[in-house]
C-alpha positions in Angstrom: 49.1 -41.2 -48.5 51.7 -38.4 -47.9 55.0 -39.6 -46.5 57.7 -37.9 -44.6 60.4 -36.3 -46.7 64.0 -36.8 -45.6 66.5 -34.0 -45.7 68.3 -35.6 -48.6 65.1 -35.3 -50.7 64.5 -31.6 -50.1 65.1 -29.0 -52.8 68.8 -28.1 -52.8 68.1 -24.5 -51.6 66.2 -25.8 -48.5 68.8 -28.2 -47.1 70.0 -26.8 -43.8 72.7 -29.5 -43.4 74.4 -28.4 -46.7 74.1 -24.8 -45.6 75.7 -25.5 -42.3 78.6 -27.3 -44.0 79.1 -24.5 -46.4 78.6 -21.4 -44.2 78.8 -22.7 -40.6 76.2 -23.2 -38.0 75.9 -19.5 -37.1 74.5 -18.8 -40.6 71.4 -21.0 -40.0 68.1 -19.8 -38.5 66.6 -21.4 -35.4 64.2 -23.3 -37.6 67.0 -24.6 -39.8 69.0 -25.8 -36.9 66.0 -27.5 -35.4 65.2 -29.2 -38.7 68.6 -30.8 -38.7 67.9 -32.3 -35.3 64.4 -33.4 -36.2 65.7 -35.0 -39.4 62.3 -35.7 -40.9 58.9 -34.1 -41.0 55.4 -35.4 -40.8 52.8 -36.1 -43.5 52.3 -32.9 -45.4 55.2 -31.0 -43.7 59.0 -31.2 -44.3 61.3 -31.1 -41.3 61.8 -27.4 -41.9 58.0 -26.7 -42.1 57.5 -28.7 -38.9 60.3 -26.7 -37.2 58.8 -23.4 -38.2 55.4 -24.5 -36.9 56.8 -25.7 -33.6 58.7 -22.4 -33.0 55.5 -20.5 -33.7 53.5 -22.8 -31.4 56.0 -22.6 -28.5 56.8 -18.9 -29.4 60.6 -19.4 -29.2 63.4 -22.0 -29.4 64.1 -21.6 -25.8 60.6 -22.3 -24.7 60.5 -25.3 -27.0 63.6 -26.8 -25.4 62.5 -25.9 -21.9 59.1 -27.6 -22.3 58.6 -30.7 -20.2 58.0 -34.1 -21.7 54.2 -33.9 -21.6 54.1 -30.5 -23.2 56.5 -31.5 -25.8 55.0 -34.8 -26.8 51.5 -33.4 -26.9 52.4 -31.6 -30.1 51.8 -33.2 -33.5 55.0 -34.7 -34.9 56.8 -35.0 -31.6 57.2 -37.9 -29.3 59.5 -39.4 -26.6 62.3 -40.2 -29.1 62.5 -36.6 -30.4 62.2 -35.2 -26.8 65.2 -37.4 -25.8 67.3 -36.2 -28.8 66.7 -32.5 -28.2 67.3 -32.8 -24.5 70.6 -34.6 -25.3 71.6 -31.7 -27.5 70.8 -29.2 -24.7 72.8 -31.2 -22.2 75.8 -31.5 -24.5 75.8 -27.7 -24.8 75.7 -27.4 -21.0 78.5 -29.8 -20.5 80.6 -28.1 -23.1 80.2 -24.8 -21.1 81.2 -26.7 -18.0 84.3 -28.2 -19.6 85.4 -24.7 -20.8 85.2 -23.5 -17.2 87.3 -26.5 -16.0 90.0 -25.7 -18.6 91.2 -22.6 -16.8 90.6 -20.1 -14.0 86.8 -19.7 -13.5 87.0 -16.0 -12.7 89.0 -15.4 -15.9 85.7 -16.1 -17.8 82.8 -14.7 -15.8 80.7 -14.6 -19.0 81.1 -18.4 -19.4 80.2 -18.9 -15.8 77.1 -16.8 -16.1 76.2 -18.4 -19.4 76.5 -21.9 -17.9 74.4 -21.0 -14.8 71.8 -19.2 -16.9 71.5 -22.2 -19.2 71.3 -24.6 -16.3 68.8 -22.7 -14.0 66.8 -20.1 -15.8 63.9 -22.3 -17.1 63.3 -24.3 -13.9 59.8 -23.9 -12.4 61.2 -24.5 -8.9 64.0 -22.9 -7.0 67.4 -24.6 -7.0 70.5 -23.7 -5.0 73.8 -24.9 -6.3 77.5 -24.7 -5.6 80.6 -24.3 -7.8 83.6 -25.8 -5.9 86.9 -24.2 -6.9 90.6 -25.1 -6.3 93.3 -22.7 -5.3 93.7 -21.4 -8.8 89.9 -20.9 -9.0 89.5 -23.7 -11.5 86.2 -25.6 -11.3 86.3 -28.9 -9.4 82.6 -29.7 -9.5 79.2 -28.2 -10.0 76.5 -29.5 -7.6 72.9 -29.0 -7.0 72.5 -29.0 -3.2 69.0 -27.8 -2.3 65.7 -27.8 -4.2 62.6 -26.0 -3.2 59.3 -24.8 -4.5 58.6 -21.6 -6.5 58.6 -19.8 -3.1 62.1 -20.7 -2.1 64.7 -23.3 -1.1 65.9 -24.2 2.4 69.6 -23.6 2.4 71.9 -25.1 5.1 75.4 -23.4 5.3 76.9 -26.3 7.2 76.0 -28.7 4.4 77.8 -26.4 2.0 80.9 -26.4 4.3 80.8 -30.2 4.5 80.6 -30.7 0.7 83.3 -28.1 0.1 85.7 -29.9 2.6 85.0 -33.2 1.0 86.1 -31.8 -2.4 89.1 -30.0 -0.9 87.8 -26.7 -2.3 89.7 -23.5 -1.6 86.8 -21.3 -2.7 83.1 -21.6 -3.5 80.6 -19.7 -5.7 77.0 -20.3 -4.9 74.0 -19.6 -7.1 70.3 -20.0 -7.3 67.4 -19.1 -9.6 64.3 -17.0 -9.1 61.5 -18.8 -11.0 59.7 -15.5 -11.1 62.3 -14.4 -13.6 63.3 -11.4 -11.6 66.9 -11.7 -10.5 66.9 -8.9 -8.0 68.2 -10.3 -4.6 65.9 -10.3 -1.6 66.8 -9.5 2.0 66.8 -13.2 2.7 69.3 -13.8 -0.2 71.6 -11.3 1.4 71.3 -12.8 4.8 71.9 -16.3 3.7 75.0 -15.1 1.7 76.5 -13.7 4.9 75.7 -16.9 6.8 77.4 -19.0 4.1 80.4 -16.7 4.0 80.9 -16.8 7.7 80.5 -20.6 7.9 83.1 -21.1 5.1 85.5 -18.7 6.7 85.7 -20.9 9.8 87.4 -23.6 7.7 89.4 -21.1 5.6 87.3 -21.4 2.4 86.4 -18.2 0.6 83.0 -17.4 -0.7 83.7 -15.6 -4.0 80.2 -14.8 -5.1 76.5 -15.6 -4.9 74.8 -15.4 -8.3 71.1 -15.1 -8.8 69.7 -16.2 -12.1 66.5 -14.7 -13.5 64.9 -14.8 -16.9 67.9 -14.6 -19.2 70.0 -12.4 -16.9 71.8 -12.7 -13.6 72.9 -10.6 -10.6 76.2 -10.9 -8.8 76.0 -10.2 -5.0 79.8 -9.7 -5.0 79.4 -6.8 -7.5 76.7 -5.4 -5.1 79.2 -5.5 -2.3 77.3 -8.2 -0.4 80.1 -10.8 -0.4 
């Protein structure tokens, strides 16, 4: 019977871990990075072979990591333990982005903000509306998911946003939501709710800095469109 081959038993030129230590993580392919996380393969396949097969099956690393538990565990060589390990790696990446935003003024790093929101929202099959609460120096106080809807939209309540912002002593707010269709272009409803939120926050002297819409790998700023 064929047994799983551990990374330490691979041929020296196929060891992603040693390559990472020698050249850095950026030098590795998606399959090599995935193989390090998987650790072992399955009968007849090394971890690297399994990684390549999974990336081909799911068609991309992103789609593999965005798969739900049932989709993931239905593939040969995968299971709840590996699903948990990969999801933990994804969440670590998200939290690192969030910590980098807390370290300084949020608006000084709009790329980090968009990267965090894109990583957090783009692969969801339902619409989610969230808030970034900021202090007077525009540093991040907290990220919060406030409203969740179906693929057709979420019910957003401006007074709840005001309530939560006051509880956190926020001086400013950025709101964001995703479009599960993948198209980030704002609708008329998006522009209307933006104005309602802006007006509600202004009553308690809190600024709405932006409303960011996340699509499939890209985002749209309503502030840049002149709608905030």
